[in-house]
Structures are given as C-alpha cells and as structure tokens.
C-alpha angles and dihedrals in degrees: 000000000000112000092207118084118231091233110056121190115263109196094189092049090225120144114252093246090057091051091053092047092048091050092048091048092051090050091050092048091050090050091048092052091048092052092048091052093051100043121079120220112258127215110217122226116265091237090057091051092049093047091048091049091051091048092049092047092051090047090052091049091048091049091048091052091047091050092049091049091049091049091050090050091050090050091050092050091047094051092043090054091047091049093047091048092049090048093050090046092050091047091049092049089047092052092048091047091049092050090048092052091046090051091049092051092047090050092048093049089048091051091048093049091049093058 
C-alpha cells in the first residue's frame, strides 16, 4: 500500500495548479532579475534612432489614414441605411395613403349607388 494519502494537507488552501503557477512565476522573476543584473545598458546608434522614428511616424500616418478611411466607410454605410430606411418608409406611407384613398372612393361610390 502507498504510505502517502491521496489528499495531502494544503495549509495555504491554494489549488495545486495555482501553486505550480506561482512557483513558475517566481522562477521566471528570479531569472529576469539575474539577467538584468548581468546585462549592461546599451546606447543605440543615432542612425538607428532616426530610422526607427521615421518608421514609427510613417506607421502612425498609415494608421491615421486607415482609420479615416474606415470612418468614411462607416459614415457612407450609415447614411445609405438611413436613406434606404427613409425610402422604404415613404413607400410604405404612400401605399397606405393610396389604399386609404381607394377605400374612401369605393365607399363613396357605394354610398352613391345605394341612394
């Protein structure tokens, strides 16, 4: 028989998966701190900084243009939907109005023929 019980006491009341994650996180943090202590800060070349700034600026400009294009497209879709809705509404009101006039004329002609 196994001398260890299947349920071992857990004084912190943490699930086992949390304990493993916490342990892994501590190990990663310790490694990170060790690497930071060993590595020396580097100063990048000025040409690299300028090239990176240009790239970032062009990326920002591209993103701005893409956002503006997307916003214009959204506005077009919105106004197209509003126009289509207004057209359908006007058509529906026109049909109802035409049927109402037709009903009134039929009723009038029926009243005239009854007298």
